[in-house]
C-alpha positions in Angstrom: 79.0 -28.5 -8.2 77.0 -30.4 -5.7 74.0 -28.6 -4.3 73.3 -28.2 -0.5 76.8 -29.1 0.6 78.2 -25.6 1.4 77.7 -23.9 4.8 75.2 -21.1 5.2 77.0 -17.8 5.4 75.1 -15.1 7.4 75.8 -11.9 9.3 76.9 -12.1 12.9 78.2 -9.5 15.4 81.8 -9.9 16.6 82.4 -8.4 20.1 86.1 -7.5 20.8 87.6 -7.7 24.3 87.3 -3.9 24.7 83.6 -3.9 24.0 83.7 -2.7 20.4 81.6 -4.6 17.9 81.5 -5.1 14.2 79.4 -7.1 11.7 80.8 -9.8 9.5 79.7 -12.8 7.4 80.4 -16.2 9.0 79.2 -19.8 9.3 79.3 -19.4 13.2 75.9 -19.8 14.9 72.8 -18.4 13.3 71.9 -15.1 11.7 72.3 -12.3 14.2 74.3 -14.2 16.8 77.1 -12.5 18.8 80.6 -14.0 18.9 82.5 -12.7 22.0 86.3 -12.9 21.7 88.6 -13.8 24.6 91.7 -12.7 22.8 91.9 -10.4 19.8 94.5 -8.4 18.0 94.0 -5.3 20.1 95.3 -7.0 23.3 97.4 -10.1 22.3 101.2 -9.6 22.6 101.8 -11.2 19.2 100.0 -8.3 17.5 100.8 -5.5 20.0 104.5 -6.2 20.5 103.9 -6.2 24.2 106.4 -7.5 26.8 106.5 -11.2 27.4 107.0 -12.6 30.8 109.0 -15.7 31.5 107.2 -18.0 33.9 109.5 -19.7 36.3 107.6 -22.9 37.0 109.2 -25.0 39.6 112.5 -23.0 39.5 113.4 -24.3 36.1 114.6 -20.9 34.7 116.8 -20.2 37.7 118.2 -23.7 37.6 119.1 -23.2 33.9 120.7 -19.8 34.6 122.7 -21.3 37.5 123.9 -24.2 35.4 125.1 -21.9 32.5 126.1 -18.8 34.4 129.8 -19.1 33.4 129.0 -18.9 29.7 128.1 -15.2 29.7 124.3 -15.5 29.2 
């Protein structure tokens, strides 16, 4: 194996959106840095099974529903 080509793994602190923190090894930043997450598994609908909202941008959803209202959707 070639020497000095692998990234340096070190301990960092990961801060979740609810304020909880945990330690993990990473190549992010430097030893002791904090990585603050904007989205994490505790709040993202993909992991929580939360309700999804359909955004009606420019009336596209209502236009679609009106066009196909006779098909039983």
